[in-house]
VMD Tcl script that draws the C-alpha trace (Angstrom):
set ca {
  {0.01 0.08 0.04}
  {1.11 3.52 -0.77}
  {1.47 6.17 1.76}
  {-2.26 7.26 2.51}
  {-3.13 10.81 2.35}
  {-4.40 12.58 5.55}
  {-5.79 15.84 6.64}
  {-3.30 17.90 9.11}
  {-4.69 16.01 12.37}
  {-3.99 12.51 10.73}
  {-7.32 11.43 9.58}
  {-7.26 9.36 6.18}
  {-8.66 11.29 3.26}
  {-10.85 9.38 0.74}
  {-9.97 11.23 -2.29}
  {-7.15 13.66 -3.55}
  {-9.16 14.47 -6.85}
  {-12.99 14.72 -6.27}
  {-14.97 16.90 -3.89}
  {-18.33 15.66 -2.06}
  {-21.28 16.60 -4.07}
  {-25.01 15.99 -4.18}
  {-24.78 13.70 -7.08}
  {-22.42 13.98 -10.01}
  {-23.48 17.43 -11.02}
  {-24.93 18.78 -7.84}
  {-23.52 21.37 -5.37}
  {-20.33 20.66 -3.32}
  {-21.26 19.78 0.36}
  {-19.91 21.61 3.46}
  {-19.30 18.55 5.05}
  {-16.16 17.93 3.13}
  {-13.87 18.83 5.77}
  {-10.70 17.92 3.68}
  {-11.83 20.32 0.84}
  {-12.36 23.19 3.35}
  {-9.22 22.38 5.18}
  {-7.29 22.38 1.92}
  {-8.58 25.74 0.51}
  {-8.68 27.34 3.73}
  {-4.99 26.52 4.50}
  {-4.05 27.48 1.02}
  {-5.38 30.97 1.55}
  {-3.28 31.40 4.52}
  {0.05 29.83 3.25}
  {1.72 33.03 3.03}
  {3.24 34.99 5.84}
  {4.11 38.62 5.37}
  {7.49 38.94 3.72}
  {10.26 40.88 5.68}
  {9.98 44.64 5.38}
  {13.81 44.67 4.18}
  {15.84 41.67 3.23}
  {12.69 39.84 1.78}
  {14.72 38.06 -0.89}
  {17.14 35.56 0.17}
  {18.64 32.23 0.83}
  {20.60 30.36 3.24}
  {22.25 27.19 4.50}
  {23.52 25.11 7.50}
  {27.06 24.79 8.81}
  {29.20 25.30 11.56}
  {31.91 27.82 13.22}
  {35.06 25.99 14.39}
  {37.22 28.13 16.80}
  {40.86 27.43 15.52}
  {42.64 30.10 17.58}
  {42.86 31.36 21.28}
  {40.76 34.59 21.66}
  {39.76 33.68 25.26}
  {41.96 36.81 26.35}
  {39.25 38.92 24.99}
  {36.04 37.09 25.66}
  {34.63 34.44 28.09}
  {31.92 33.73 25.54}
  {31.55 29.62 25.18}
  {31.23 29.96 21.59}
  {34.71 31.54 20.91}
  {36.71 29.16 23.27}
  {39.48 27.31 21.49}
  {38.49 24.15 19.70}
  {34.72 25.07 20.03}
  {32.64 23.66 17.24}
  {29.06 25.18 17.11}
  {26.19 24.62 14.73}
  {25.07 27.34 12.67}
  {22.48 28.70 10.17}
  {23.17 31.61 7.77}
  {20.60 33.57 5.61}
  {22.02 35.63 2.77}
  {19.58 38.46 1.16}
  {19.20 41.62 -0.84}
  {18.04 44.69 1.08}
  {15.50 46.70 -0.85}
  {13.96 44.29 -3.47}
  {10.68 42.22 -2.71}
  {10.61 38.44 -2.32}
  {10.41 37.76 -5.99}
  {13.03 40.52 -7.19}
  {16.16 39.49 -8.94}
  {19.19 38.34 -7.04}
  {21.60 40.56 -9.04}
  {20.06 44.01 -8.64}
  {23.01 46.29 -7.13}
  {22.15 46.35 -3.45}
  {23.93 45.40 -0.17}
  {23.59 41.92 0.79}
  {22.54 40.54 4.06}
  {24.82 38.30 6.08}
  {22.89 36.90 9.00}
  {24.54 34.09 10.95}
  {22.73 32.16 13.97}
  {25.06 30.23 16.26}
  {23.40 27.49 18.13}
  {25.79 27.88 21.33}
  {25.67 26.07 24.57}
  {24.71 29.41 26.17}
  {21.75 30.19 24.08}
  {21.58 31.46 20.32}
  {24.13 34.14 19.36}
  {23.08 36.07 16.09}
  {25.72 38.23 14.27}
  {23.26 40.02 11.80}
  {25.26 42.14 9.35}
  {25.90 42.80 5.82}
  {28.49 42.22 3.04}
  {29.76 45.80 3.75}
  {31.33 46.97 6.76}
  {29.54 50.39 7.01}
  {25.86 51.61 6.39}
  {24.09 54.43 5.04}
  {23.09 56.18 8.16}
  {24.00 56.35 11.82}
  {20.99 57.03 13.60}
  {17.98 54.62 13.57}
  {15.39 57.54 13.56}
  {16.32 57.85 9.85}
  {16.15 53.93 9.01}
  {12.25 53.93 7.75}
  {12.98 57.20 5.61}
  {16.11 55.42 4.23}
  {14.22 52.30 3.35}
  {11.15 54.17 2.00}
  {13.61 56.07 -0.42}
  {14.94 52.80 -1.63}
  {11.50 51.01 -2.02}
  {8.72 51.81 -4.52}
  {7.05 55.11 -5.12}
  {3.52 55.54 -3.41}
  {2.10 56.95 -6.59}
  {3.11 54.90 -9.62}
  {4.45 51.83 -7.59}
  {8.09 52.07 -9.50}
  {11.36 52.10 -7.96}
  {12.94 55.59 -8.74}
  {16.72 56.44 -8.75}
  {15.94 60.10 -8.42}
  {14.34 59.46 -4.83}
  {17.30 57.20 -4.01}
  {19.81 59.85 -4.81}
  {17.57 62.49 -3.16}
  {18.06 60.91 0.19}
  {21.68 60.02 -0.38}
  {22.89 63.58 -1.14}
  {20.69 65.04 1.70}
  {22.37 62.47 4.32}
  {25.99 62.82 3.29}
  {26.94 60.30 6.13}
  {25.70 57.93 3.30}
  {28.88 58.76 1.05}
  {31.07 55.79 2.31}
  {28.29 53.15 1.97}
  {27.16 54.52 -1.38}
  {31.03 54.10 -2.62}
  {31.02 50.49 -1.69}
  {27.48 50.06 -3.38}
  {28.43 51.60 -6.66}
  {31.74 49.88 -6.73}
  {32.47 46.23 -7.70}
  {31.36 44.71 -4.59}
  {27.76 46.53 -5.24}
  {26.82 43.13 -7.29}
  {28.72 40.10 -5.88}
  {29.47 37.31 -8.39}
  {27.33 35.05 -5.84}
  {27.08 34.85 -1.93}
  {29.73 32.54 -1.70}
  {32.31 35.02 -3.11}
  {31.69 37.86 -1.05}
  {32.83 38.88 2.47}
  {30.51 39.18 5.51}
  {30.71 41.68 8.39}
  {29.18 42.11 11.76}
  {29.24 45.85 10.63}
  {28.48 47.29 14.26}
  {30.93 47.60 17.16}
  {30.11 45.15 19.93}
  {31.61 44.78 23.45}
  {33.41 41.67 24.61}
  {34.27 40.84 28.16}
  {37.00 38.13 29.31}
  {36.89 36.07 32.52}
  {38.69 38.40 34.33}
  {36.07 41.22 33.69}
  {38.47 43.17 31.33}
  {36.37 44.59 28.39}
  {37.19 45.32 24.80}
  {35.22 46.87 21.70}
  {35.34 44.22 18.58}
  {34.14 44.07 15.02}
  {33.46 40.71 13.26}
  {34.95 40.19 9.57}
  {34.06 37.02 7.57}
  {36.86 36.73 4.89}
  {35.52 34.57 2.10}
  {37.95 31.53 1.21}
  {36.61 31.35 -2.35}
  {38.00 34.87 -3.23}
  {35.98 38.08 -3.96}
  {34.04 37.94 -7.10}
  {31.69 40.51 -8.78}
  {29.43 41.09 -11.72}
  {29.52 43.99 -14.08}
  {26.39 45.96 -14.37}
  {25.70 44.32 -18.00}
  {26.11 40.89 -16.70}
  {23.94 41.52 -13.68}
  {21.30 42.88 -15.98}
  {21.37 39.94 -18.15}
  {21.32 37.49 -15.40}
  {18.45 39.18 -13.78}
  {16.42 38.44 -17.18}
  {17.58 34.97 -17.41}
  {17.66 33.68 -13.77}
  {16.03 35.90 -11.06}
  {17.21 33.29 -8.39}
  {20.89 33.07 -9.57}
  {22.40 33.35 -6.27}
  {20.02 31.03 -4.40}
  {20.58 28.28 -7.19}
  {24.25 28.97 -7.18}
  {24.53 28.27 -3.28}
  {22.35 25.28 -3.38}
  {23.87 23.63 -6.29}
  {27.54 24.23 -4.62}
  {26.68 22.66 -1.42}
  {24.79 19.72 -3.14}
  {28.06 18.71 -5.19}
  {29.95 19.00 -2.02}
  {31.55 22.26 -2.63}
  {31.13 23.52 0.66}
  {31.81 27.50 0.97}
  {33.70 28.58 3.80}
  {35.05 31.85 5.44}
  {37.72 32.80 7.90}
  {36.41 34.60 10.82}
  {38.55 37.38 12.20}
  {37.91 40.28 14.76}
  {39.22 43.79 15.22}
  {39.78 44.34 18.86}
  {40.17 47.93 20.55}
  {41.11 48.12 24.28}
  {38.00 49.68 25.94}
  {39.66 52.84 27.04}
  {40.77 53.75 23.63}
  {37.54 54.47 22.23}
  {37.18 57.93 23.95}
  {40.14 59.48 21.92}
  {40.18 57.20 18.74}
  {40.32 59.49 15.58}
  {36.99 58.48 14.42}
  {33.89 57.81 16.71}
  {34.32 53.89 16.87}
  {30.51 53.53 17.33}
  {29.68 55.17 14.09}
  {28.23 52.85 11.57}
  {29.42 54.87 8.54}
  {33.00 54.29 9.59}
  {35.35 51.77 9.75}
  {38.51 51.11 11.97}
  {41.53 51.05 9.64}
  {43.49 47.69 9.77}
  {46.60 49.40 10.37}
  {45.23 50.78 13.71}
  {43.54 47.46 14.64}
  {44.68 44.52 12.81}
  {42.63 41.49 11.83}
  {42.93 38.68 14.53}
  {42.02 35.19 13.53}
  {39.27 33.45 15.24}
  {38.42 30.29 13.22}
  {36.55 28.85 10.06}
  {32.83 29.20 9.11}
  {31.81 26.40 6.65}
  {28.32 25.69 5.01}
  {27.76 22.15 4.35}
  {23.86 21.21 4.48}
  {21.21 22.74 2.42}
  {17.74 23.29 4.01}
  {15.24 20.38 3.60}
  {12.26 22.86 3.86}
  {12.84 26.61 2.43}
  {9.80 27.99 4.13}
  {10.51 26.14 7.53}
  {14.09 26.89 7.90}
  {15.01 30.00 5.89}
  {11.62 31.86 5.42}
  {10.80 31.53 9.06}
  {14.32 31.84 10.38}
  {14.59 34.86 12.85}
  {17.82 36.71 13.46}
  {18.18 39.48 16.14}
  {21.21 41.36 17.09}
  {19.68 41.39 20.70}
  {20.56 37.74 20.80}
  {23.97 37.99 22.74}
  {25.34 35.40 24.85}
  {27.47 35.85 28.07}
  {30.58 37.49 27.39}
  {29.27 39.68 24.46}
  {27.26 42.76 24.79}
  {26.04 45.75 22.87}
  {28.02 49.11 22.22}
  {26.85 52.71 22.03}
  {26.39 52.27 18.39}
  {23.02 54.10 17.85}
  {21.96 51.89 14.86}
  {22.67 48.67 16.77}
  {20.76 50.01 19.64}
  {17.51 50.51 17.45}
  {18.08 47.26 15.89}
  {18.05 45.34 19.27}
  {14.30 46.46 19.40}
  {13.36 46.50 15.80}
  {14.27 43.06 14.86}
  {12.38 40.91 17.45}
  {9.77 43.23 16.92}
  {9.52 42.43 13.30}
  {9.49 38.71 13.93}
  {6.53 39.09 16.51}
  {4.42 40.92 13.81}
  {5.52 38.51 10.83}
  {5.59 35.13 12.40}
  {4.05 35.45 15.75}
  {5.10 36.14 19.40}
  {6.10 32.51 19.79}
  {8.70 32.75 16.87}
  {11.34 31.37 19.16}
  {9.77 28.14 19.48}
  {9.89 27.30 15.85}
  {12.49 24.63 15.33}
  {15.07 26.67 13.30}
  {14.94 29.24 15.76}
  {14.83 27.17 18.89}
  {18.17 27.05 20.98}
  {19.95 23.90 21.32}
  {20.40 24.90 25.12}
  {17.63 24.61 27.67}
  {14.97 27.07 27.86}
  {13.73 28.10 31.33}
  {11.26 31.02 30.68}
  {8.13 32.41 32.19}
  {6.71 33.37 28.78}
  {3.43 31.72 28.24}
  {0.61 31.17 25.80}
  {-0.07 33.29 22.79}
  {-0.85 31.85 19.35}
  {0.72 28.69 18.10}
  {2.64 28.31 21.69}
  {3.16 24.41 21.93}
  {5.74 24.34 24.82}
  {4.20 26.09 27.76}
  {5.88 26.42 31.41}
  {3.91 24.60 34.04}
  {3.11 26.07 37.64}
  {4.50 28.41 39.03}
  {4.11 30.68 36.02}
  {5.54 33.89 37.91}
  {8.83 35.11 39.53}
  {9.83 35.16 42.32}
  {8.20 32.04 43.63}
  {8.54 29.52 46.45}
  {7.80 26.60 44.31}
  {10.96 25.52 42.39}
  {10.54 27.77 39.48}
  {13.60 29.15 37.66}
  {15.17 32.16 39.32}
  {17.51 34.64 37.64}
  {21.25 34.38 38.50}
  {23.29 37.33 37.80}
  {26.70 35.42 38.38}
  {25.55 32.80 35.95}
  {24.36 34.93 33.42}
  {27.46 37.03 33.44}
  {25.86 39.81 31.56}
  {28.05 42.09 29.51}
  {27.03 45.57 29.90}
  {28.72 48.97 29.50}
  {27.97 52.29 30.87}
  {30.42 53.86 28.35}
  {29.58 57.53 27.89}
  {26.77 57.87 30.12}
  {27.64 60.79 31.92}
  {25.38 63.49 30.20}
  {21.82 64.69 30.49}
  {19.11 63.19 28.10}
  {19.53 65.17 24.70}
  {18.89 64.63 20.97}
  {22.41 64.91 19.37}
  {24.68 63.62 16.76}
  {27.54 61.53 17.92}
  {30.42 63.35 19.69}
  {33.07 64.42 16.85}
  {36.22 62.70 17.23}
  {39.58 64.23 15.63}
  {39.13 62.83 12.09}
  {35.45 62.53 11.79}
  {33.66 63.74 8.70}
  {31.09 62.41 6.36}
  {33.61 61.91 3.16}
  {36.94 61.07 4.31}
  {36.67 57.52 4.61}
  {34.90 57.37 1.23}
  {37.50 59.24 -0.51}
  {40.19 57.03 1.00}
  {38.22 54.00 -0.30}
  {38.37 55.52 -3.75}
  {41.95 56.86 -3.88}
  {43.99 54.34 -1.78}
  {41.95 51.14 -1.78}
  {40.60 51.01 -5.28}
  {42.88 50.52 -8.37}
  {42.59 52.54 -11.59}
  {40.13 49.98 -13.21}
  {38.14 49.83 -10.13}
  {37.82 53.57 -10.16}
  {36.94 53.65 -13.69}
  {34.21 50.88 -12.99}
  {32.87 53.16 -10.13}
  {32.43 56.18 -12.06}
  {30.74 54.18 -14.90}
  {28.39 52.72 -12.38}
  {27.54 56.04 -10.88}
  {26.88 57.50 -14.07}
  {24.71 54.75 -15.35}
  {22.80 54.43 -12.10}
  {22.17 58.52 -12.36}
  {21.16 58.68 -15.89}
  {18.16 56.64 -15.04}
  {15.77 59.13 -13.87}
  {17.74 61.47 -11.89}
  {16.72 65.10 -12.41}
  {17.42 68.49 -11.12}
  {17.90 69.64 -8.29}
  {18.87 66.10 -7.17}
  {21.43 65.91 -10.12}
  {23.45 68.88 -9.13}
  {23.78 67.40 -5.58}
  {24.84 64.09 -7.06}
  {27.87 66.14 -8.57}
  {28.60 67.98 -5.29}
  {28.39 64.55 -3.48}
  {31.14 62.58 -5.49}
  {33.21 65.90 -5.58}
  {33.11 65.79 -1.98}
  {34.18 62.08 -1.81}
  {37.00 62.68 -4.53}
  {37.12 65.61 -7.00}
  {38.50 63.74 -9.82}
  {35.48 61.28 -9.69}
  {33.07 63.95 -9.23}
  {34.31 66.19 -12.14}
  {34.05 62.74 -14.10}
  {30.49 62.17 -13.35}
  {29.54 65.81 -14.15}
  {31.25 65.66 -17.18}
  {29.12 62.71 -18.44}
  {26.25 64.94 -18.14}
  {27.73 67.93 -19.88}
  {28.49 69.92 -16.58}
}
mol new
graphics top color blue
foreach p $ca { graphics top sphere $p radius 0.5 }
foreach p [lrange $ca 0 end-1] q [lrange $ca 1 end] { graphics top cylinder $p $q radius 0.2 }
display resetview
C-alpha cells in the first residue's frame, strides 16, 4: 500500500481529486472537511514578507574556533576548539521576495550560532559600513529605496535625493557603486558584523570588537551588464548557485577575524568607533583570526528553515554585549519586534529558531505556543521555578559615555570624523585605476536612469566631496 493521504490531524482522506457533491452534477457539500481544510489553509500559506531583506536564501553549517581569543571574551562559543552548529541567511535589502538576486544592493549576511549558552546572532551585511548612523532615519532610508507611492515604481531620483541630503551615506554608497555592489554570488563575498560590539573576558576586562568573515573562495563581482542579463535569465541566480555548490560537495567557507580595540581607547580614537558609517583602519587595529565558518548542508524545507528563520542582534550570550552604536541600539528592538509581527509572538519555538540549550522561561500562551511552562508561572516564587542568577548569566554591559543629560544629538565628533573622508580613502587608496573607472561608470549609469534637477546637481557635489576627480568625471558625463 502506498502512503495514505491524511488531513492535518492525521485522519485518512478518501480522495485527492474529487469533492463531495450531491450527485455527479450537484453542489459541493460543506461536510467535505478535507476540501474546506485544504483551501482554507491554502488561503493562509503566506506570511508577510520581511519589510527589508525579503529576498534571500541560506544554508546550515558550523563555526570552528581554531585560535585562542579567550583573552578577549569568556563567551563559550569563542573558546579554543569549540565547534558550533549554525544557520546563515543571505539576502538583498530593498527588493521584494520575487526580485532578481543580481540587482545592485547591499547583501545581508545573518549568522545564527546555536551555542551552549543560547543562540548568538551576528546580523550584518557584505559591507562593513551602512548608509546612516541614527535609527530614526532608517524608515526614511528604506522608503527612499523602495517603490514610489504614486506609480509603484522604484525611482533612482528619490534614492539620490535621500543619499545626497544625508552625506553620511557617502562611504556606503561608494561601496555600493563599486565592484562589490553586485557580488558574483553569495559564496564569493565577505561578511561583516558591521556594528561595534563589546567583549568581556573571564577577568572582567572589556574590549570593543568588529567581526569580519573573509571568503575563502576569493572575491567575485558582476559587471552591471552581466547583472542585468542574469536578472532576466535567472532571477534566483544566487539561491541556485549556493544550493548547487553545497549539493555537489563544494562547501563554501569563510575565515572569521575580529578587530579588537581596548576599552579605554574608544574615547580618543580618531574616528568615533561606534559610528556605523566608519571603519577602523586595519593599520590601527589589525585582523585577529578566530576560526573557520563552513556551510555543508542545504535546508530541507525552505519555508520552515529559511523564510521563518528569525535573526536578531539582541541575541547576545554571556561575554558579549552591545556598544553605544545608535543603529545597533535601534536594531535591538526592531528585529524581534518585526518577527513578532511577521511570524508570531512565539517565533522562538519554531525548530529553526529554537536554541540547542535549555529554555527556562516564564513566557506563556499566545498563538501557536506548544511548549508552555507549568506552574509556577511567575517570578519570584517559592515552588521550584527558575530564578535569575546574575553570576551565572555573566551579563556583559557597559556604561560607556553615560555621563550627560538626556538630549537629542549627533555623535560627539572625534579628531578625524567627517562624512566623506573614509569614502575618499576607499576611492583613492583602496581601489585601483580599473576599479575607479568602473565606479564612475556605475554611478553615471545609475544616475542617468531618471535622476533630475535639483537632485542631479547634488549628485555631482556629493561625489566631488568624496573625490574631486571622480565628481568631475560624473559631472562631465552629463555635460556639466
